C-alpha positions in Angstrom: -136.2 -102.4 -68.3 -139.2 -104.4 -67.1 -138.4 -107.0 -64.5 -138.1 -110.6 -65.8 -140.0 -113.6 -64.5 -139.7 -114.4 -60.9 -136.6 -116.3 -60.1 -134.8 -115.2 -63.2 -132.0 -112.8 -62.5 -130.9 -110.1 -64.8 -127.3 -110.3 -66.1 -125.0 -107.7 -64.4 -124.4 -104.7 -66.5 -121.4 -102.4 -67.0 -120.8 -101.4 -63.4 -117.4 -99.9 -64.2 -118.8 -97.8 -67.0 -121.7 -96.6 -64.8 -119.3 -95.7 -62.0 -117.2 -93.7 -64.4 -120.2 -91.7 -65.6 -121.1 -90.9 -62.0 -117.6 -89.7 -61.4 -118.0 -87.3 -64.3 -120.8 -85.6 -62.4 -118.6 -85.5 -59.2 -115.7 -84.0 -61.2 -117.8 -81.0 -62.0 -117.2 -80.1 -58.4 -113.6 -81.1 -58.3 -112.4 -78.2 -56.3 -114.9 -78.7 -53.5 -114.3 -82.5 -53.5 -110.5 -81.9 -53.4 -110.9 -79.7 -50.3 -113.1 -82.3 -48.7 -110.5 -85.0 -49.5 -107.9 -82.9 -47.6 -110.3 -82.6 -44.7 -110.9 -86.4 -44.9 -107.2 -87.0 -44.7 -106.8 -84.7 -41.8 -109.8 -86.4 -40.0 -108.1 -89.7 -40.4 -104.8 -88.5 -39.2 -106.4 -87.4 -35.9 -108.3 -90.7 -35.8 -105.1 -92.7 -36.3 -103.1 -90.8 -33.6 -105.7 -91.8 -31.0 -104.5 -95.4 -30.5 -100.9 -94.3 -30.3 -101.7 -91.9 -27.5 -103.9 -94.6 -25.8 -101.0 -97.0 -25.9 -98.6 -94.5 -24.4 -101.1 -93.7 -21.7 -101.4 -97.4 -20.9 -97.6 -97.8 -20.9 -97.3 -94.9 -18.5 -100.0 -96.4 -16.2 -98.6 -100.0 -16.0 -94.9 -99.2 -16.1 -92.5 -100.0 -13.3 -92.6 -97.9 -10.2 -95.2 -95.3 -9.3 -97.8 -94.4 -11.9 -97.0 -91.1 -13.6 -100.5 -89.5 -13.6 -99.3 -86.4 -15.2 -98.0 -88.4 -18.2 -101.1 -90.5 -18.3 -103.3 -87.3 -18.2 -101.2 -85.7 -20.9 -101.6 -88.6 -23.3 -105.3 -88.9 -22.4 -105.8 -85.2 -23.3 -103.8 -85.7 -26.5 -106.0 -88.6 -27.4 -109.2 -86.6 -26.6 -107.9 -83.6 -28.8 -107.1 -86.0 -31.7 -110.6 -87.5 -31.6 -112.3 -84.2 -31.3 -110.4 -82.8 -34.2 -111.1 -86.0 -36.2 -114.9 -85.8 -35.5 -115.0 -82.0 -36.4 -113.3 -82.7 -39.7 -115.6 -85.7 -40.4 -118.7 -83.5 -39.7 -117.4 -80.8 -42.1 -116.8 -83.5 -44.8 -120.3 -85.0 -44.3 -121.9 -81.5 -44.6 -119.9 -80.7 -47.7 -120.7 -83.9 -49.4 -124.4 -83.5 -48.7 -124.2 -80.1 -50.5 -122.3 -81.7 -53.4 -124.9 -84.5 -53.5 -127.8 -82.0 -53.7 -126.1 -80.1 -56.5 -125.4 -83.3 -58.4 -129.1 -84.3 -58.0 -130.1 -80.9 -59.4 -127.8 -81.3 -62.4 -128.7 -84.9 -63.0 -132.5 -84.2 -62.9 -131.9 -81.3 -65.2 -130.1 -83.5 -67.7 -132.8 -86.2 -67.5 -135.6 -83.7 -68.0 -133.8 -82.0 -70.9 -133.3 -85.4 -72.4 -137.0 -86.2 -72.1 -137.8 -83.0 -74.0 -135.5 -84.2 -76.8 -136.9 -87.8 -77.1 -139.2 -88.8 -79.8 -142.9 -89.4 -79.2 -142.3 -93.1 -79.7 -140.3 -93.3 -76.4 -143.3 -92.1 -74.5 -145.6 -94.5 -76.4 -143.4 -97.4 -75.3 -142.8 -96.4 -71.6 -145.1 -95.8 -68.7 -145.3 -92.3 -67.3 -144.8 -93.6 -63.8 -141.6 -95.5 -64.7 -140.2 -92.3 -66.2 -141.1 -90.3 -63.1 -139.5 -93.0 -61.0 -136.2 -92.5 -62.8 -136.4 -88.7 -62.4 -137.2 -88.9 -58.7 -136.5 -92.2 -56.9 -133.5 -93.3 -58.9 -131.8 -89.9 -58.8 -132.3 -89.8 -55.0 -130.7 -93.2 -54.6 -127.7 -92.2 -56.6 -127.1 -88.8 -54.9 -127.7 -90.3 -51.4 -125.0 -92.8 -52.1 -122.7 -90.0 -53.3 -123.4 -87.9 -50.1 -123.0 -90.7 -47.6 -121.3 -93.8 -49.0 -118.5 -92.0 -50.9 -117.4 -90.2 -47.8 -117.4 -93.4 -45.8 -115.4 -95.2 -48.5 -112.8 -92.4 -48.7 -112.5 -92.4 -44.9 -112.2 -96.2 -44.8 -109.4 -96.2 -47.4 -107.3 -93.7 -45.5 -108.0 -95.5 -42.2 -107.1 -99.0 -43.6 -103.9 -97.7 -45.2 -102.9 -95.7 -42.1 -103.7 -98.6 -39.7 -101.8 -101.0 -41.9 -98.7 -98.8 -41.8 -98.9 -98.4 -38.0 -99.4 -102.1 -37.4 -96.3 -102.9 -39.5 -94.3 -100.4 -37.5 -95.5 -102.0 -34.2 -95.2 -105.7 -35.1 -94.8 -107.5 -38.4 -95.7 -111.0 -37.0 -99.0 -109.7 -35.7 -99.7 -107.9 -38.9 -99.3 -111.1 -40.8 -101.9 -112.7 -38.5 -104.4 -109.9 -39.4 -103.9 -110.5 -43.1 -104.8 -114.2 -42.8 -108.5 -113.3 -42.9 -108.3 -110.3 -45.3 -108.3 -112.4 -48.5 -111.3 -114.3 -47.2 -113.1 -111.0 -46.6 -112.3 -109.7 -50.1 -113.3 -112.9 -51.8 -116.6 -113.1 -49.9 -117.4 -109.4 -50.6 -116.9 -109.9 -54.3 -118.8 -113.1 -54.4 -121.8 -111.5 -52.6 -121.5 -108.5 -54.9 -122.1 -110.6 -58.0 -125.2 -112.0 -56.4 -126.7 -108.8 -55.1 -126.1 -106.4 -58.0 -128.7 -108.1 -60.3 -131.2 -108.1 -57.5 -130.9 -104.4 -56.9 -131.3 -103.8 -60.6 -134.5 -105.9 -60.4 -135.7 -104.0 -57.4 -135.4 -100.6 -59.2 -137.3 -101.9 -62.2 -140.0 -103.3 -59.9 -140.4 -99.9 -58.3 -140.6 -98.3 -61.7 -143.4 -100.7 -62.7 -145.3 -100.0 -59.4 -145.1 -96.2 -59.9 -146.3 -96.6 -63.4 -149.3 -98.5 -62.3 -150.1 -96.1 -59.5 -149.9 -93.1 -61.9 -152.1 -94.8 -64.4 -154.8 -95.7 -61.9 -154.8 -92.3 -60.3 -155.3 -90.6 -63.6 -158.3 -92.9 -64.3 -159.8 -92.8 -60.7 -163.2 -91.6 -61.8 -163.5 -94.4 -64.4 -162.5 -96.9 -61.7 -165.2 -95.6 -59.3 -167.8 -95.5 -62.1 -167.3 -99.1 -62.9 -167.0 -100.1 -59.2 -163.6 -101.7 -60.1 -161.9 -100.7 -56.9 -161.5 -104.2 -55.6 -160.0 -105.4 -58.8 -157.6 -102.5 -59.0 -156.6 -103.1 -55.3 -156.0 -106.8 -56.2 -153.8 -105.9 -59.2 -151.9 -103.4 -57.1 -151.4 -105.9 -54.4 -149.8 -108.3 -56.9 -147.5 -105.6 -58.3 -146.7 -104.3 -54.8 -146.0 -107.9 -53.7 -143.6 -108.2 -56.6 -141.8 -105.0 -55.6 -141.7 -106.1 -51.9 -140.3 -109.5 -52.9 -137.6 -107.8 -55.1 -136.8 -105.5 -52.1 -136.7 -108.5 -49.8 -134.6 -110.7 -52.1 -132.0 -107.9 -52.5 -131.8 -107.0 -48.8 -131.9 -110.6 -47.6 -128.8 -111.4 -49.5 -127.3 -108.0 -48.9 -127.6 -108.0 -45.1 -125.7 -111.2 -44.8 -122.5 -109.5 -45.9 -121.9 -107.2 -42.9 -122.3 -109.9 -40.1 -120.3 -112.4 -42.1 -117.4 -110.0 -42.6 -117.6 -109.0 -38.9 -117.3 -112.6 -37.9 -114.3 -113.1 -40.2 -112.7 -110.0 -38.7 -113.3 -111.2 -35.1 -111.7 -114.4 -36.0 -108.6 -112.4 -37.2 -108.7 -110.5 -33.9 -108.7 -113.7 -32.0 -105.6 -114.9 -33.8 -103.9 -111.6 -33.1 -104.7 -111.9 -29.4 -103.2 -115.4 -29.2 -100.1 -114.5 -31.2 -99.7 -111.2 -29.3 -99.9 -113.0 -25.9 -97.2 -115.4 -27.1 -95.0 -112.5 -28.2 -95.5 -110.7 -24.9 -94.5 -113.8 -22.9 -91.4 -114.0 -25.1 -90.8 -110.3 -24.5 -90.8 -109.4 -28.2 -93.5 -106.8 -27.6 -94.7 -104.8 -24.6 -98.2 -104.2 -23.3 -98.1 -100.7 -24.8 -97.5 -102.1 -28.3 -100.1 -104.8 -27.9 -102.7 -102.3 -26.8 -102.0 -99.9 -29.7 -101.9 -102.8 -32.1 -105.3 -104.2 -31.0 -106.8 -100.7 -31.5 -105.2 -100.3 -34.9 -106.4 -103.8 -35.9 -109.9 -102.8 -35.0 -109.6 -99.7 -37.0 -108.2 -101.8 -39.9 -110.9 -104.4 -39.8 -113.8 -102.0 -38.9 -113.7 -100.1 -42.3 -113.6 -103.4 -44.2 -116.8 -104.4 -42.4 -118.4 -101.0 -43.1 -117.4 -101.1 -46.7 -118.9 -104.6 -47.0 -122.2 -103.1 -45.8 -121.9 -100.0 -48.0 -121.1 -102.1 -51.0 -124.8 -103.3 -51.1 -125.9 -99.6 -51.1 -123.4 -98.9 -53.9 -124.9 -101.7 -56.0 -128.3 -100.3 -55.4 -127.1 -96.9 -56.5 -125.4 -98.4 -59.5 -128.6 -100.2 -60.5 -130.5 -96.9 -60.2 -127.8 -95.1 -62.1 -128.0 -97.6 -64.9 -131.7 -96.8 -65.3 -130.9 -93.1 -65.4 -128.1 -93.5 -67.9 -130.1 -95.9 -70.1 -132.7 -93.1 -70.4 -129.9 -90.6 -71.2 -128.6 -92.9 -73.8 -131.9 -93.2 -75.6 -131.7 -92.0 -79.2 -133.1 -88.5 -79.6 -135.3 -87.4 -82.4 -133.5 -87.5 -85.7 -131.6 -84.3 -86.1 -132.7 -81.8 -88.7 -130.8 -82.0 -91.9 -127.7 -79.7 -91.9 -129.3 -77.6 -94.7 -132.8 -77.8 -93.2 -134.8 -74.6 -93.9 -137.1 -72.7 -91.6 -140.7 -72.8 -92.8 -141.7 -69.2 -93.3 -144.6 -67.3 -94.9 -146.7 -70.5 -94.7 -149.5 -70.8 -97.3 -150.8 -74.1 -96.1 -150.4 -76.3 -99.3 -150.0 -79.8 -97.9 -149.4 -82.9 -100.0 -148.8 -86.5 -99.3 -147.4 -88.7 -102.1 -147.7 -92.5 -101.8 -146.9 -92.5 -98.1 -146.5 -95.8 -96.2 -145.8 -96.1 -92.5 -145.7 -98.6 -89.6 -145.0 -98.0 -86.0 -143.2 -101.4 -85.8 -140.8 -102.6 -88.5 -142.6 -105.0 -90.8 -146.1 -104.0 -89.8 -147.4 -101.3 -92.1 -150.5 -99.5 -90.8 -150.8 -96.9 -93.5 -150.6 -98.0 -97.1 -150.0 -95.8 -100.2 -151.6 -92.6 -98.8 -151.9 -89.7 -101.3 -153.7 -86.4 -100.6 -153.4 -82.8 -101.6 -154.9 -80.0 -99.4 -154.7 -76.7 -101.1 -154.4 -73.5 -99.1 -157.6 -72.7 -97.2 -159.2 -76.2 -97.8 -160.7 -78.3 -95.1 -159.8 -82.0 -95.1 -161.9 -84.3 -92.9 -160.6 -87.7 -92.0 -163.2 -90.4 -91.0 -163.2 -94.1 -90.4 -163.5 -96.8 -87.8 -161.2 -96.9 -84.8 -157.8 -98.0 -85.8 -158.3 -97.0 -89.4 -155.2 -94.8 -89.4 -156.7 -91.3 -88.8 -154.4 -90.3 -85.9 -151.4 -91.8 -87.7 -151.9 -89.3 -90.5 -151.7 -86.4 -87.9 -148.6 -87.9 -86.4 -146.9 -87.9 -89.8 -148.1 -84.4 -90.7 -146.5 -83.1 -87.5 -143.4 -85.3 -87.9 -143.9 -87.0 -84.6 -142.9 -90.0 -86.7 -141.2 -90.1 -90.1 -142.7 -91.9 -93.1 -141.2 -95.3 -94.2 -141.9 -94.6 -97.8 -143.2 -91.7 -99.9 -143.0 -88.1 -98.9 -145.0 -85.3 -97.3 -144.7 -81.7 -98.6 -145.7 -78.4 -97.2 -145.7 -75.5 -99.7 -143.9 -77.7 -102.1 -141.0 -78.5 -99.7 -140.5 -82.0 -98.3 -141.0 -81.9 -94.5 -137.6 -83.7 -94.1 -135.9 -80.6 -95.5 -137.6 -78.4 -93.0 -136.8 -77.9 -89.3 -139.2 -79.7 -87.0 -139.6 -76.6 -84.9 -140.8 -74.4 -87.7 -143.0 -77.2 -89.1 -144.8 -77.8 -85.8 -145.1 -74.1 -85.1 -147.0 -73.8 -88.4 -149.8 -75.9 -87.0 -152.3 -75.3 -84.2 -153.8 -78.3 -82.6 -157.0 -79.1 -80.6 -157.0 -82.7 -79.5 -159.7 -84.9 -78.0 -157.3 -85.6 -75.1 -157.2 -82.1 -73.6 -154.2 -80.9 -71.7 -154.1 -78.1 -69.2 -151.4 -77.4 -66.6 -151.4 -76.0 -63.1 -151.5 -72.3 -63.6 -154.0 -69.5 -64.2 -156.7 -69.5 -66.9 -154.7 -66.7 -68.6 -151.5 -68.7 -68.7 -153.2 -71.8 -70.1 -154.8 -69.9 -73.0 -151.7 -67.8 -73.7 -149.5 -71.0 -73.8 -147.5 -71.1 -77.0 -147.8 -67.4 -77.8 -145.1 -65.4 -76.2 -146.1 -61.9 -75.1 -149.8 -62.5 -75.4 -151.8 -59.6 -73.9 -155.0 -59.9 -71.8 -157.0 -58.3 -74.6 -155.9 -61.0 -77.0 -156.6 -63.8 -74.5 -160.1 -62.4 -73.8 -160.8 -62.1 -77.5 -159.8 -65.8 -78.0 -161.9 -66.8 -75.0 -164.9 -65.0 -76.4 -164.5 -66.6 -79.8 -164.4 -70.0 -78.1 -167.6 -69.2 -76.1 -165.9 -69.6 -72.7 -165.5 -65.9 -71.6 -168.7 -65.8 -69.6 -167.8 -69.1 -67.9 -164.4 -67.7 -66.9 -165.9 -64.5 -65.6 -168.1 -66.5 -63.2 -165.0 -68.1 -61.7 -163.8 -66.6 -58.3 -160.8 -64.8 -59.9 -161.7 -64.7 -63.5 -158.7 -65.1 -65.8 -156.5 -65.3 -62.7 -158.2 -68.4 -61.4 -155.6 -71.1 -60.8 -156.4 -74.4 -62.5 -155.4 -77.3 -60.3 -153.1 -80.1 -61.5 -154.5 -81.7 -64.7 -157.5 -79.4 -64.5 -159.3 -81.2 -61.7 -161.3 -78.2 -60.6 -162.9 -77.6 -64.0 -165.1 -79.8 -66.2 -163.9 -81.7 -69.3 -166.0 -79.5 -71.5 -164.4 -76.3 -70.0 -160.9 -77.8 -70.5 -161.7 -78.5 -74.1 -163.0 -74.9 -74.7 -159.8 -73.6 -73.1 -157.7 -75.6 -75.6 -159.9 -74.3 -78.4 -159.3 -70.7 -77.2 -155.6 -71.5 -77.1 -155.6 -72.6 -80.7 -157.6 -69.5 -81.7 -155.0 -67.3 -80.0 -152.1 -69.1 -81.7 -153.6 -68.2 -85.1 -151.5 -70.3 -87.5 -152.1 -71.0 -91.2 -152.7 -74.7 -90.6 -155.0 -76.3 -88.1 -155.5 -79.8 -86.8 -158.7 -80.7 -85.0 -159.0 -84.2 -83.5 -162.7 -84.5 -82.5 -162.4 -81.0 -80.9 -165.9 -80.8 -79.6 -166.3 -84.3 -78.2 -166.6 -83.1 -74.6 -169.1 -80.3 -74.9 -172.9 -80.3 -74.8 -175.0 -80.0 -77.9 -175.9 -76.3 -77.4 -172.3 -75.3 -76.7 -171.2 -77.4 -79.7 -173.3 -75.4 -82.0 -171.8 -72.2 -80.7 -168.2 -73.6 -80.9 -168.9 -74.8 -84.4 -169.7 -71.3 -85.5 -166.6 -70.0 -83.8 -164.6 -72.9 -85.4 -165.9 -71.9 -88.8 -164.5 -68.4 -88.2 -161.2 -69.9 -86.9 -160.9 -72.2 -89.9 -161.7 -69.5 -92.5 -158.8 -69.2 -94.9 -156.7 -71.9 -93.2 -155.7 -75.4 -94.2 -157.5 -77.7 -91.8 -157.3 -81.4 -91.0 -160.3 -82.5 -89.0 -160.6 -86.0 -87.5 -164.3 -86.4 -86.8 -166.6 -89.1 -85.4 -169.7 -86.9 -85.6 -170.1 -86.8 -89.3 -172.6 -83.9 -89.0 -169.7 -81.6 -88.1 -167.9 -82.1 -91.4 -170.6 -81.8 -94.0 -169.1 -78.6 -95.4 -165.5 -80.0 -95.7 -163.8 -79.5 -99.1 -162.7 -83.1 -99.1 -163.4 -86.1 -96.9 -161.0 -89.0 -96.7 -162.6 -92.3 -95.6 -160.0 -94.6 -94.0 -160.2 -98.3 -93.5 -157.3 -100.4 -92.3 -154.7 -97.8 -93.3 -156.1 -97.2 -96.8 -158.2 -94.4 -98.3 -161.2 -96.3 -99.6 -163.2 -93.2 -100.6 -162.6 -89.5 -101.1 -164.8 -86.6 -102.0 -167.3 -84.1 -100.7 -170.2 -85.0 -98.4 -172.7 -85.0 -101.2 -170.5 -87.0 -103.6 -169.8 -89.6 -101.0 -173.5 -89.9 -100.0 -174.4 -90.3 -103.7 -171.9 -93.2 -103.9 -173.7 -95.0 -101.1 -170.5 -96.7 -100.1 -168.6 -96.8 -96.8 -169.2 -93.2 -95.9 -172.9 -93.5 -96.6 -173.1 -96.5 -94.2 -171.2 -94.6 -91.5 -173.4 -91.6 -91.9 -176.6 -93.6 -91.9 -175.5 -95.6 -88.8 -175.2 -92.3 -86.9 -178.6 -91.0 -87.8 -180.7 -94.2 -87.8 
């Protein structure tokens, strides 16, 4: 969720529901967590025995007569052993919870990534890549760090508070009542601060997502920024976004850091009352120095965890805000499931028909009006028009990245809604203007999508795409590793690789979206000849801006504002001297 205007706080969300969903992840490791709970209990038992042994040692030291050093030493050693045992158990618990946290992070990231693979294209159109990455990395880290550290601390605090309360009641009920004078104040203040801080932490997570999105977007367009000498403006925009993130961080932590010191002050006030009442009871001989010493230590153990929990509560709210962003992604509606009786598209002939199709990306705003077309097997359909005319929208509907609002699309006489998406999309090969390569070898990039492709097949596809000789000039040939996003090869080479990939895929239907836009004129001529071979006998949909590349198309659709205004062959459309004629003439004047 994007952050709201400055000064406007988001409403708190379902913290209880979010916490329960986090606990479901923890319960997957219930056996380990149970063992760690036992260790936590054992650690606190040792920790709670310490004050008792300390009180007895003090009692032996200040008792009447000669000091019994043997008894004092015995209790001192018992106290040392109790604390050593407690710290050892605490170390094992912390180590165990760190391992549990890492495994939960692994599972949570896997769930998020699997969810991303199941989301419709529209989700990625609406959300910045950087914000999505922030949820996968930063938000998951915040949640699992809280599980690893804060959960252990809370469990330890609960046992310590309960154990200390029992021991204080055993020692002196009047002094215990004095301790509890300040407890309601601490609880009320902590809850009041929680209501103020939780929306701020949610806003902070959203601000970090926005900043990551901007950084990812600017890094991907770094060459364009440098070409337009726009560095200062980008730095200025980033400074504004960074300032917003810093202010969100400051606002959350400024409020959050007040909690601990305030609770500590309240607890010290309670300790002062205990000291006064204890002194009075000692004078009246209701309690001895041994009991007072033990009680003071227990009261510190009782109030200390309350103070620690008050500090941890802010981190928990930060974790809950991050978890809400993760779970909001996991709750996003996935692509509409295939119909229960959906058929697998097999033996594809390539007969594609659209009947009175209407579509809009946003409800109430139609961008494609009453589209009808019929591409017979082996025909080439070219789609031309001004930017925003609806060319790419047709491709989105053919591939079922989006579903039509009205009308229907058929492949081989079957409505696409009655086919499985997987089989429909596998029936197409695509070469887009926006090339995509991944970090891996040249071989892996070309073979992508065809399981079990051999080197001979990859080489044949590369030769057909006129890139084999370029590959062989690289240091390791087909084993050359392409850096992330293809930074170590040119745009033209990336496009030729994607063309080779489509040639290797060898489907009955082909989509070409300005597939030669990034290659030079000489290479384009060679690729066009290779493309003619690739397109032979296949149903092809070609989005073209260079009209010279589609003169031999069987049918040309001329789009304007979501409507087909003209349709026919190149010669027919030129003879009409309409929209297509004007587009063609404009390119060759």
